[in-house]
Backbone as numpy.savetxt, mean C-alpha at the origin, in Angstrom:
# Nx Ny Nz CAx CAy CAz Cx Cy Cz
-6.59 -14.22 -10.17 -6.97 -12.99 -10.89 -8.31 -13.36 -11.37
-8.79 -14.16 -11.95 -10.18 -14.18 -12.34 -11.34 -13.43 -11.74
-11.08 -13.74 -10.28 -12.27 -12.89 -9.52 -12.29 -11.41 -9.75
-11.06 -10.95 -9.86 -10.44 -9.61 -9.86 -11.15 -9.10 -11.22
-10.84 -9.94 -12.23 -11.59 -9.29 -13.52 -12.78 -9.37 -13.47
-13.69 -10.11 -12.64 -15.10 -10.33 -12.88 -15.65 -9.00 -11.70
-15.01 -8.25 -11.25 -15.30 -6.85 -10.47 -14.93 -5.51 -10.82
-15.55 -4.61 -11.65 -15.41 -3.50 -12.04 -14.77 -2.68 -10.89
-13.95 -1.29 -11.23 -13.66 -0.58 -10.10 -14.73 0.32 -9.55
-15.79 0.33 -10.38 -17.25 0.99 -9.60 -17.59 0.31 -8.49
-17.70 -0.88 -8.34 -18.15 -2.02 -7.65 -17.21 -1.84 -5.94
-16.10 -1.98 -6.78 -14.81 -1.85 -5.62 -14.66 -0.41 -4.79
-15.05 0.57 -5.59 -14.92 1.90 -4.73 -16.28 2.07 -3.79
-17.62 1.45 -4.51 -18.48 1.57 -4.00 -18.57 1.28 -2.38
-17.91 0.09 -2.03 -17.46 -0.90 -1.04 -16.66 0.03 -0.20
-15.34 0.11 -0.59 -14.14 0.33 0.14 -13.90 2.01 0.13
-14.43 2.54 -1.00 -13.85 4.13 -1.05 -12.30 3.99 -1.32
-11.73 4.99 -0.69 -10.09 4.93 -0.79 -9.50 5.89 0.27
-8.39 5.67 0.54 -7.58 6.64 1.67 -7.03 7.68 1.30
-6.56 7.39 0.12 -5.85 8.88 -0.25 -6.57 9.88 -1.36
-7.80 10.09 -0.60 -8.53 10.77 -1.58 -8.05 12.31 -1.68
-7.45 12.81 -0.40 -6.95 13.97 -0.17 -5.90 14.44 -1.23
-5.04 13.50 -1.39 -3.96 13.71 -2.45 -4.61 13.45 -3.81
-5.62 12.73 -3.89 -6.12 12.69 -5.38 -6.72 14.13 -5.48
-7.62 14.39 -4.67 -8.24 15.81 -5.04 -7.11 16.81 -5.22
-5.81 17.25 -4.50 -4.81 18.04 -4.67 -4.33 18.01 -5.92
-3.89 16.55 -6.75 -3.37 16.90 -7.96 -4.59 17.01 -8.88
-5.97 16.86 -8.98 -6.91 16.93 -9.65 -6.95 18.65 -9.96
-7.17 19.29 -8.72 -7.35 20.54 -8.57 -6.25 21.18 -9.07
-4.88 20.88 -9.30 -3.93 21.30 -9.86 -3.83 21.23 -11.21
-4.29 20.01 -11.59 -4.23 19.55 -13.40 -5.10 20.35 -13.62
-6.41 20.77 -13.40 -7.22 21.70 -14.02 -6.87 22.97 -13.94
-6.15 23.38 -12.73 -5.66 24.66 -13.04 -4.55 25.01 -14.22
-3.62 24.21 -14.17 -2.49 24.21 -15.11 -3.34 24.07 -16.62
-4.25 23.34 -16.59 -5.09 22.99 -17.90 -5.87 24.09 -18.50
-6.60 25.21 -17.32 -7.05 26.24 -17.55 -6.07 27.36 -18.19
-4.94 27.16 -17.51 -3.81 28.33 -17.46 -3.20 28.20 -19.03
-2.87 26.72 -19.69 -2.35 26.39 -20.96 -3.36 26.99 -22.11
-4.70 26.89 -21.60 -5.71 27.09 -22.69 -5.88 28.68 -22.67
-5.80 29.43 -21.64 -5.35 30.97 -21.67 -4.23 31.39 -22.53
-3.05 30.39 -22.39 -1.91 30.60 -23.15 -2.02 30.53 -24.69
-2.88 29.57 -24.82 -3.23 29.33 -26.14 -4.17 30.31 -27.06
-5.21 30.77 -26.35 -6.32 31.66 -26.44 -5.70 33.02 -26.73
-5.26 33.35 -25.73 -4.56 34.85 -25.69 -3.03 35.08 -26.13
-2.61 34.30 -26.83 -0.87 34.01 -27.18 -0.46 35.24 -27.73
-1.21 36.11 -28.24 -0.45 37.55 -28.95 -0.85 38.39 -27.40
-1.38 37.96 -26.59 -1.42 39.08 -25.63 -0.36 39.00 -24.61
-0.17 37.32 -24.53 1.20 36.95 -23.83 2.37 37.08 -24.00
2.57 37.13 -25.58 3.69 37.47 -26.02 4.04 39.21 -26.09
3.17 40.13 -25.88 2.87 41.51 -25.62 3.31 41.58 -24.11
3.16 40.83 -23.53 3.54 40.85 -21.87 4.98 40.60 -21.82
5.42 39.58 -22.53 6.88 39.09 -22.71 7.86 40.27 -22.84
7.23 40.88 -23.89 8.03 41.76 -24.70 8.56 43.11 -23.55
8.20 42.98 -22.77 8.71 44.01 -21.32 9.52 43.29 -20.90
10.05 42.42 -21.11 10.86 41.58 -20.52 12.13 41.42 -21.58
11.66 40.78 -22.46 12.96 40.59 -23.25 13.06 41.50 -24.31
12.26 42.56 -24.67 12.59 43.56 -25.40 12.58 43.22 -26.64
12.41 41.91 -27.28 12.45 41.63 -28.54 11.19 40.56 -28.88
10.77 40.60 -29.94 9.44 40.02 -30.34 9.79 38.45 -30.46
10.97 38.13 -31.28 11.58 36.65 -31.25 11.38 36.19 -29.54
12.24 36.59 -28.84 12.46 35.95 -27.53 11.14 35.89 -26.61
10.10 36.96 -26.96 8.70 36.92 -26.23 8.32 35.91 -26.62
8.03 35.83 -27.91 7.28 34.69 -28.49 7.97 33.22 -28.27
9.03 33.00 -27.69 9.88 31.75 -27.61 9.42 31.46 -25.93
9.51 32.53 -25.36 9.23 32.63 -23.95 7.84 32.14 -23.63
6.83 32.84 -24.27 5.18 32.51 -24.23 5.06 31.02 -24.79
5.59 30.76 -25.82 5.47 29.22 -26.15 5.90 28.38 -25.13
7.13 28.35 -24.84 7.87 27.58 -23.99 7.09 27.46 -22.45
6.58 28.68 -22.00 5.75 28.60 -20.75 4.57 27.76 -20.79
3.68 28.07 -22.13 2.67 27.54 -22.54 2.70 26.00 -22.49
3.85 25.42 -23.30 4.25 24.16 -23.02 4.26 23.29 -21.94
5.00 24.05 -21.00 5.39 23.74 -19.94 4.24 23.53 -19.14
3.34 24.76 -18.84 1.89 24.09 -18.42 1.13 23.09 -18.42
0.86 23.38 -19.96 0.16 21.93 -20.74 0.92 20.33 -20.21
2.17 20.56 -20.11 2.64 19.08 -20.06 2.62 18.92 -18.38
2.66 19.93 -17.56 2.27 19.78 -16.12 0.99 19.40 -15.84
-0.13 19.80 -16.81 -1.41 19.34 -16.63 -1.83 17.95 -16.82
-0.89 17.45 -18.01 -1.14 15.78 -18.52 -0.47 15.17 -17.17
0.80 15.45 -16.71 1.60 14.74 -15.65 0.68 14.59 -14.33
-0.04 15.65 -13.81 -0.79 15.35 -12.85 -2.22 14.85 -12.94
-2.67 15.03 -14.09 -3.80 13.90 -14.58 -3.39 12.43 -14.30
-2.00 12.25 -15.10 -1.58 11.10 -14.98 -1.31 10.53 -13.37
-0.93 11.42 -12.75 -0.67 11.03 -11.12 -1.57 10.97 -10.42
-2.90 11.30 -10.54 -3.99 11.48 -9.91 -4.52 10.01 -10.35
-4.56 9.58 -11.80 -5.26 8.22 -12.34 -4.29 7.19 -11.64
-3.35 7.32 -11.85 -2.36 6.14 -10.97 -2.66 6.16 -9.63
-2.80 7.12 -8.91 -3.30 7.05 -7.47 -4.46 6.17 -7.23
-5.53 6.90 -8.13 -7.29 6.29 -7.93 -6.98 4.93 -8.32
-6.06 4.12 -9.50 -6.17 2.93 -9.81 -5.28 1.99 -8.98
-4.02 2.54 -8.52 -3.90 2.12 -7.30 -4.43 1.70 -5.90
-5.19 2.56 -5.92 -6.15 2.55 -4.42 -7.41 1.65 -4.56
-7.80 1.41 -5.77 -8.98 0.73 -5.89 -8.69 -0.49 -6.70
-8.43 -0.67 -7.97 -8.58 -1.82 -9.09 -6.97 -2.33 -8.47
-6.12 -1.89 -8.37 -4.90 -2.52 -8.12 -4.80 -3.25 -6.95
-5.20 -2.52 -6.06 -5.22 -2.90 -4.67 -6.22 -4.08 -4.43
-7.23 -4.33 -5.27 -8.01 -5.61 -5.31 -7.58 -6.76 -5.79
-6.72 -6.21 -7.15 -5.95 -7.41 -7.81 -4.82 -7.86 -7.16
-4.30 -7.01 -6.29 -3.08 -7.49 -5.61 -3.46 -8.17 -4.41
-4.60 -8.06 -3.76 -5.33 -8.96 -2.71 -5.64 -10.14 -3.15
-6.16 -10.45 -4.56 -6.31 -11.84 -4.80 -5.15 -12.68 -4.99
-3.80 -12.08 -5.73 -2.89 -12.58 -5.67 -1.92 -12.84 -4.28
-2.28 -11.89 -3.58 -1.83 -12.57 -2.07 -2.27 -13.73 -1.56
-3.82 -13.66 -1.41 -4.38 -14.94 -0.97 -4.01 -16.28 -1.61
-3.94 -15.92 -3.22 -3.83 -16.88 -3.89 -2.32 -17.90 -3.90
-1.36 -17.14 -2.69 0.16 -17.60 -2.32 -0.49 -18.83 -1.45
-1.37 -18.75 -0.73 -1.72 -19.89 0.23 -2.40 -21.01 -0.31
-1.94 -22.35 -0.47 -2.62 -23.27 -1.27 -3.79 -23.77 -0.87
-4.14 -23.95 0.29 -5.14 -24.61 1.15 -5.68 -23.98 2.36
-6.78 -23.01 2.09 -7.42 -22.17 3.18 -8.32 -22.99 4.18
-8.84 -24.13 3.58 -9.54 -24.92 4.44 -9.04 -25.30 5.73
-7.66 -25.32 5.98 -6.98 -25.89 7.09 -6.56 -24.54 8.07
-6.80 -23.60 7.50 -6.47 -22.03 8.12 -7.51 -22.01 9.45
-7.07 -21.90 10.52 -8.31 -21.60 11.74 -7.72 -20.12 12.21
-6.74 -19.53 11.88 -6.44 -18.19 12.59 -5.63 -17.48 11.45
-6.20 -16.51 10.96 -5.39 -15.55 10.07 -5.51 -14.25 10.45
-4.24 -13.41 10.28 -4.25 -11.88 10.67 -3.98 -11.37 9.41
-4.61 -9.78 9.34 -4.02 -8.60 8.42 -3.50 -7.63 9.38
-2.41 -7.22 9.10 -1.75 -6.26 9.77 -1.75 -4.84 9.01
-2.41 -3.97 9.51 -2.67 -2.86 9.14 -3.88 -2.77 8.24
-5.07 -3.29 8.88 -6.40 -3.96 7.64 -7.01 -2.53 7.03
-6.89 -1.20 7.68 -7.48 -0.13 6.90 -8.86 -0.44 6.78
-9.55 0.00 5.41 -10.93 -0.15 5.13 -11.26 -1.65 4.98
-10.17 -2.71 5.05 -10.71 -4.05 4.77 -10.46 -4.85 3.60
-10.14 -4.12 2.73 -10.08 -4.64 1.35 -9.42 -6.21 1.55
-8.20 -6.20 1.60 -7.27 -7.34 1.91 -7.97 -8.26 3.04
-8.33 -7.71 4.11 -9.08 -8.64 5.27 -10.12 -9.17 4.73
-11.26 -8.89 3.87 -12.29 -9.57 3.51 -11.83 -10.35 2.46
-10.98 -10.05 1.76 -10.16 -11.18 0.71 -10.10 -12.51 1.35
-9.36 -12.08 2.46 -8.97 -13.66 2.84 -10.25 -14.07 3.55
-11.25 -13.46 4.06 -12.21 -13.93 4.65 -13.19 -14.45 3.67
-13.16 -14.05 2.55 -13.74 -14.88 1.39 -13.21 -16.16 1.15
-12.00 -15.92 1.19 -11.44 -17.14 0.88 -11.51 -18.37 1.89
-11.76 -17.81 3.17 -12.11 -18.84 4.16 -13.56 -19.42 4.08
-14.80 -18.61 3.55 -15.82 -19.22 3.37 -16.16 -19.70 2.23
-15.10 -19.45 0.93 -15.21 -20.33 -0.22 -14.79 -21.97 0.26
-13.49 -21.75 1.04 -12.81 -23.12 1.28 -13.77 -23.95 2.42
-14.91 -23.29 2.99 -15.39 -24.10 4.15 -15.04 -24.01 5.28
-14.06 -23.11 5.60 -13.16 -23.42 6.86 -13.87 -22.65 7.91
-13.72 -22.87 9.16 -14.36 -22.50 9.99 -13.49 -21.81 10.95
-12.26 -21.15 10.15 -11.38 -20.22 10.52 -11.89 -18.75 10.91
-10.91 -18.06 11.34 -11.54 -16.46 11.55 -10.20 -15.72 10.95
-10.41 -14.46 10.47 -9.52 -13.49 10.23 -9.53 -12.15 11.33
-8.55 -12.03 11.91 -8.60 -10.59 12.44 -7.57 -9.49 11.88
-8.37 -8.25 11.88 -7.85 -7.26 11.02 -7.45 -6.13 12.50
-6.08 -5.92 12.33 -5.30 -4.93 13.29 -4.71 -3.93 12.56
-5.39 -2.62 13.26 -4.73 -1.28 12.54 -4.91 -0.49 13.96
-3.60 0.57 13.67 -3.31 1.63 14.46 -4.52 2.91 14.54
-5.13 2.71 13.49 -6.46 3.79 13.95 -7.32 2.93 14.20
-8.38 3.64 14.63 -9.74 3.03 15.04 -10.71 3.00 13.82
-10.64 2.17 13.26 -11.16 1.65 11.92 -12.46 0.68 11.99
-12.43 0.29 13.29 -13.27 -1.12 13.24 -14.71 -0.90 12.87
-15.41 0.49 13.05 -16.74 0.13 12.23 -16.84 0.38 10.72
-15.89 1.26 10.17 -15.96 0.89 8.68 -15.48 -0.16 8.31
-14.53 -0.69 9.12 -13.97 -2.14 8.22 -15.07 -3.09 8.56
-15.75 -3.43 9.51 -17.00 -4.32 10.08 -17.97 -4.07 8.93
-18.30 -2.67 8.50 -19.25 -2.29 7.59 -18.79 -3.17 6.20
-17.60 -2.93 5.87 -17.39 -3.46 4.39 -17.42 -4.99 4.44
-16.91 -5.56 5.45 -17.20 -6.96 5.69 -18.85 -7.44 5.52
-19.77 -6.82 6.28 -20.98 -7.02 6.15 -21.46 -6.77 4.49
-20.97 -5.80 4.11 -21.42 -5.51 2.59 -20.64 -6.70 1.40
-19.78 -7.36 1.86 -18.91 -8.30 1.35 -19.89 -9.69 1.70
-20.40 -9.91 2.93 -21.23 -10.92 3.39 -20.26 -11.89 4.07
-19.08 -11.34 4.70 -18.38 -12.09 5.43 -18.24 -11.81 6.95
-18.91 -11.24 7.47 -18.93 -10.49 8.76 -18.73 -11.38 9.81
-19.10 -12.79 9.60 -19.20 -14.05 10.65 -17.49 -14.53 10.78
-16.81 -14.03 9.53 -15.55 -14.54 9.72 -14.18 -13.58 10.11
-14.82 -12.13 10.35 -13.98 -11.38 10.60 -14.29 -10.54 12.07
-13.10 -10.22 12.53 -13.01 -9.55 14.06 -12.00 -8.12 13.39
-12.17 -7.47 14.35 -11.19 -6.14 14.26 -10.60 -5.86 15.66
-9.17 -5.29 15.71 -8.52 -5.09 16.89 -8.03 -3.55 16.46
-7.75 -2.62 17.48 -6.99 -1.70 17.35 -5.82 -1.75 18.36
-4.49 -1.74 17.59 -3.01 -1.77 18.15 -2.08 -1.46 17.52
-1.02 -1.43 18.15 0.25 -1.29 17.33 1.07 -2.40 16.63
1.35 -2.12 15.36 1.73 -3.04 14.56 3.03 -3.60 15.13
3.82 -2.76 15.54 5.17 -2.88 16.19 5.30 -3.83 17.38
3.94 -3.81 17.88 3.90 -4.89 19.27 2.55 -5.65 19.02
2.36 -6.46 18.53 1.32 -7.07 18.30 0.94 -7.96 19.29
-0.47 -7.61 19.81 -1.19 -7.91 20.91 -1.57 -9.45 20.88
-0.82 -10.52 20.39 -0.99 -11.60 20.27 0.27 -12.57 20.69
-0.13 -13.76 21.26 0.61 -14.63 21.66 1.77 -15.24 20.46
2.51 -15.77 20.98 3.81 -16.43 20.17 3.37 -17.34 19.50
3.44 -17.80 18.01 2.79 -18.97 17.09 1.77 -19.07 17.24
0.80 -18.20 16.68 -0.84 -18.45 16.94 -1.55 -18.32 15.89
-0.89 -17.64 14.64 -1.74 -17.37 13.54 -1.22 -18.39 12.26
-2.05 -19.16 11.52 -1.45 -19.83 10.47 -1.22 -19.04 9.09
-1.75 -18.07 8.99 -1.58 -17.33 8.21 -1.24 -15.65 8.36
-0.32 -14.77 8.09 -0.41 -13.23 8.43 0.02 -12.43 7.04
-1.12 -11.46 6.97 -0.93 -10.89 5.51 -0.75 -9.51 5.96
-0.07 -8.48 4.94 -0.34 -7.17 5.00 -0.36 -6.61 3.84
-0.87 -5.55 3.58 -0.69 -4.94 2.50 -0.79 -3.36 2.49
0.47 -2.76 1.93 0.40 -1.39 1.60 0.30 -0.62 3.22
1.01 -1.38 4.24 0.85 -0.87 5.45 2.32 -0.41 6.40
3.01 -1.35 6.25 4.33 -1.26 6.71 5.18 -0.26 6.26
5.03 0.20 5.35 5.89 1.38 4.65 5.59 2.84 5.54
4.66 2.85 6.11 3.90 3.68 6.76 4.54 4.03 8.17
4.94 2.50 8.77 5.64 2.96 10.04 7.03 3.64 10.12
6.76 4.24 11.14 8.20 5.31 11.58 8.33 6.31 10.59
7.17 6.79 10.10 7.17 8.11 9.46 7.37 9.29 10.55
6.73 9.25 11.47 7.04 9.99 12.45 8.66 10.56 12.92
9.48 9.84 12.63 10.77 10.11 12.55 11.32 11.29 11.45
10.38 11.25 10.58 10.97 12.10 9.26 11.50 11.05 8.48
12.94 11.49 7.80 13.20 10.67 7.04 14.55 10.98 6.30
14.60 12.61 6.34 15.27 13.43 5.62 16.92 13.14 5.76
17.25 12.94 7.34 18.40 12.89 7.52 18.84 11.41 7.90
20.11 11.20 7.73 20.59 9.59 7.78 20.07 8.91 8.95
20.05 9.61 10.16 19.71 9.21 11.55 18.21 9.03 11.72
17.17 9.78 10.80 15.85 9.51 10.86 15.50 8.50 10.14
15.98 8.29 8.67 15.73 7.27 7.84 16.00 5.92 8.54
17.53 5.74 9.44 17.62 4.65 10.19 16.99 4.44 11.35
16.13 5.18 11.86 15.10 5.18 12.96 13.89 4.58 12.37
13.32 5.04 11.40 12.45 4.69 10.51 12.36 3.12 10.09
13.52 2.99 9.83 13.84 1.46 9.01 13.68 0.61 10.16
14.43 0.72 11.60 14.37 0.17 12.49 13.14 -0.22 12.97
12.05 0.67 12.63 10.52 0.58 13.37 9.93 -0.60 12.32
10.33 -0.21 11.27 9.58 -1.36 10.06 10.18 -2.65 10.51
11.44 -3.10 10.59 12.00 -3.98 11.09 11.38 -4.82 12.53
10.78 -3.98 13.31 10.05 -4.53 14.21 8.67 -5.04 13.76
8.10 -4.59 12.86 6.83 -4.93 12.27 7.35 -6.50 11.76
8.17 -6.81 10.83 8.72 -7.97 10.41 8.83 -9.06 11.45
9.65 -8.77 12.32 10.02 -9.52 13.66 8.51 -9.91 14.44
7.85 -9.01 14.35 6.46 -9.48 14.93 5.43 -10.14 14.32
5.30 -9.92 13.23 5.06 -10.90 11.76 5.51 -12.34 12.37
7.05 -12.72 12.15 7.38 -13.86 12.29 6.96 -14.48 13.44
7.28 -13.54 14.74 7.01 -14.13 15.92 5.48 -14.78 16.25
4.09 -13.98 15.75 3.10 -14.82 15.66 2.49 -15.79 14.79
3.39 -15.93 13.75 3.49 -17.24 12.97 3.33 -18.31 13.78
2.48 -19.23 13.16 2.97 -20.70 13.72 4.09 -21.49 12.70
4.85 -22.33 13.73 5.92 -22.85 12.75 5.08 -23.61 11.28
5.41 -23.46 10.18 4.84 -23.86 9.14 4.18 -22.82 8.52
3.50 -21.84 9.27 2.74 -20.96 8.82 3.26 -19.87 7.68
2.39 -19.27 6.84 2.67 -18.43 5.72 2.55 -17.13 6.08
3.46 -16.35 5.61 3.29 -14.94 5.84 3.17 -13.96 4.17
2.84 -13.16 4.01 2.55 -12.45 2.53 2.48 -10.92 3.03
3.24 -10.33 2.19 3.29 -8.89 2.46 3.42 -8.05 1.06
2.70 -7.03 0.64 2.56 -6.59 -0.22 2.94 -4.94 0.35
4.13 -4.36 -0.08 4.44 -2.98 0.09 5.26 -2.33 -0.58
5.50 -0.90 -0.42 6.00 0.15 -1.42 7.59 0.01 -1.04
8.54 0.20 -1.77 9.93 0.71 -1.74 10.69 -0.31 -0.93
10.25 -0.35 0.17 11.14 -1.39 1.25 11.28 -2.88 1.38
10.48 -3.38 0.15 10.91 -4.74 0.37 11.77 -5.71 0.36
13.16 -4.77 -0.30 14.34 -5.53 -0.21 14.83 -5.79 1.34
14.71 -4.57 2.31 14.69 -4.59 3.69 14.22 -5.97 4.18
13.00 -6.02 4.03 12.17 -6.76 4.59 12.60 -8.28 4.24
13.27 -8.71 3.08 13.63 -9.74 2.42 15.12 -10.10 3.40
15.71 -9.37 3.53 17.05 -9.45 4.28 16.65 -9.49 5.77
15.78 -8.97 6.40 15.34 -9.32 7.52 14.80 -10.66 7.82
14.04 -11.15 6.81 13.46 -12.36 6.96 14.16 -13.77 7.04
15.41 -13.20 6.02 16.46 -14.15 5.81 17.14 -14.42 7.15
17.55 -13.25 7.91 18.46 -13.36 9.20 17.52 -13.87 10.28
15.97 -14.10 9.84 15.28 -14.56 10.91 14.81 -16.07 10.71
15.67 -16.60 9.54 15.82 -17.65 9.27 14.26 -18.28 8.59
13.68 -17.62 8.04 12.36 -17.95 7.36 12.82 -18.84 5.78
11.66 -19.36 5.46 11.97 -20.25 4.57 11.21 -19.82 3.43
11.57 -20.35 2.02 10.63 -20.30 1.18 10.18 -18.73 0.65
11.28 -17.75 1.15 11.02 -16.28 0.63 11.09 -16.25 -0.65
9.84 -15.71 -1.09 9.87 -15.26 -2.63 9.17 -13.89 -2.87
10.11 -13.22 -3.86 9.39 -12.10 -4.05 8.93 -11.69 -5.74
7.92 -11.15 -6.00 7.06 -11.18 -7.15 7.87 -10.13 -8.04
7.33 -10.22 -9.17 7.92 -9.00 -10.08 7.45 -7.75 -9.47
8.01 -6.43 -10.25 8.01 -5.23 -9.63 6.34 -4.89 -10.48
5.94 -4.18 -9.52 4.46 -3.68 -9.82 4.42 -1.94 -9.36
4.17 -1.27 -10.34 3.75 0.25 -10.06 2.75 0.26 -9.43
2.78 0.85 -8.25 1.67 1.43 -7.46 2.39 2.70 -6.69
1.02 3.72 -6.64 1.30 4.94 -6.10 2.53 5.79 -6.78
2.99 5.55 -8.06 3.96 6.04 -8.96 5.71 5.90 -8.17
5.40 4.50 -7.12 6.43 3.68 -7.38 6.70 2.25 -7.17
7.75 1.54 -7.22 7.49 0.16 -7.41 7.34 -0.41 -5.70
6.65 -1.54 -6.45 6.09 -2.28 -5.08 6.12 -3.93 -5.55
6.18 -4.76 -4.64 6.33 -6.08 -4.62 5.64 -6.96 -3.66
5.36 -7.87 -3.90 4.81 -9.00 -2.78 5.83 -9.87 -2.66
5.96 -9.75 -1.22 7.18 -10.99 -0.30 6.12 -11.91 0.41
6.75 -13.20 -0.07 5.83 -14.30 0.92 7.16 -15.09 1.42
6.63 -16.02 2.28 7.61 -16.62 3.08 6.99 -17.73 4.09
7.60 -18.65 4.65 7.10 -19.54 5.66 7.86 -19.72 6.50
7.39 -19.82 7.90 7.94 -20.02 9.15 8.44 -21.59 9.39
9.74 -21.52 9.31 10.08 -23.41 9.58 9.54 -23.97 10.64
9.10 -25.12 10.52 8.74 -26.16 11.29 9.20 -26.07 12.48
8.81 -25.97 13.83 9.47 -26.21 15.32 10.50 -25.06 15.47
10.12 -24.05 14.59 11.00 -22.75 14.46 10.23 -21.72 15.83
11.26 -21.14 16.69 11.11 -20.33 17.56 11.92 -19.35 17.76
11.34 -17.92 17.66 12.01 -16.92 17.86 12.51 -16.69 19.15
13.60 -16.71 19.80 14.12 -16.28 21.09 14.00 -15.07 21.48
13.39 -14.73 22.99 13.11 -13.40 23.23 14.42 -12.40 23.24
15.33 -12.76 23.07 16.78 -12.04 22.74 16.74 -11.69 21.03
16.15 -12.66 20.60 16.34 -12.10 19.05 15.46 -11.42 18.66
14.15 -11.00 19.13 13.28 -10.16 18.91 13.70 -8.95 19.30
14.20 -8.88 20.42 15.04 -7.75 20.62 15.76 -7.27 20.24
16.74 -7.71 19.27 17.82 -7.45 18.83 17.51 -6.17 17.85
18.29 -5.07 17.86 18.00 -4.11 17.00 18.76 -4.57 15.50
18.06 -3.86 14.60 18.42 -4.03 13.12 18.91 -2.90 12.55
19.87 -2.61 12.04 20.62 -1.65 11.32 20.45 -1.70 10.04
19.83 -0.37 9.38 19.53 -0.39 8.02 20.82 0.17 7.17
21.05 -0.49 6.35 22.26 0.08 5.40 21.71 1.40 4.54
């Protein structure tokens, strides 16, 4: 966490920006709107009371309704500003801090030859891994894989961090990792797997189960491409208990879950694990359908 504290949010944002800017702008615009509305209620309170008298036909009821409505708009603006601030913090400062915590799970980066970032996005976690490889003097490389074609922007951030020689990027489906079995020493993933399966919706039980099954395919793939003795580290929202259960079924070792951290207004955890030595996931096990409860 020391490196994170030496870097302010402005530096991080200048390099990586943020993916959730549409949501941030939506919240900020509504927060400003409700703030303006609450100020109007305060400045023109008597006029608002006069309007409400047409509905309640009494001065007391009108003043109560006007005051209550003004309080609701003011509280709404506060909540929206808080939500916007949390999203910005989660996307920038917290994301960077959690990336430092994730790489610290691996005790020795000097022996890491092949690492993978599943769902690398703009490359914050990817470059954090690369910085560890560079710091340890390793000749290893880290591959960033994402379903979206973000190669150019990701490589640009790697160049800004001075680790471009340690980074490669590929486009691919995280549910079908385009790598051979037992290939990577370390596999990491940050705020990516929970997005898998959203095309199924999730409001109905059948849709939620289908989305969960898609996420579990990613977990199986991560275990498959890890070398025996390799380390996996996943930071994600909400669904970490599902991942832990699946990892236990896959007979992973040293499964550890961090304390709860609020990110994007929900709970998040880091789960780390190690693939047992000489562990091989049979093809039948990889194809096994996992049902979510």
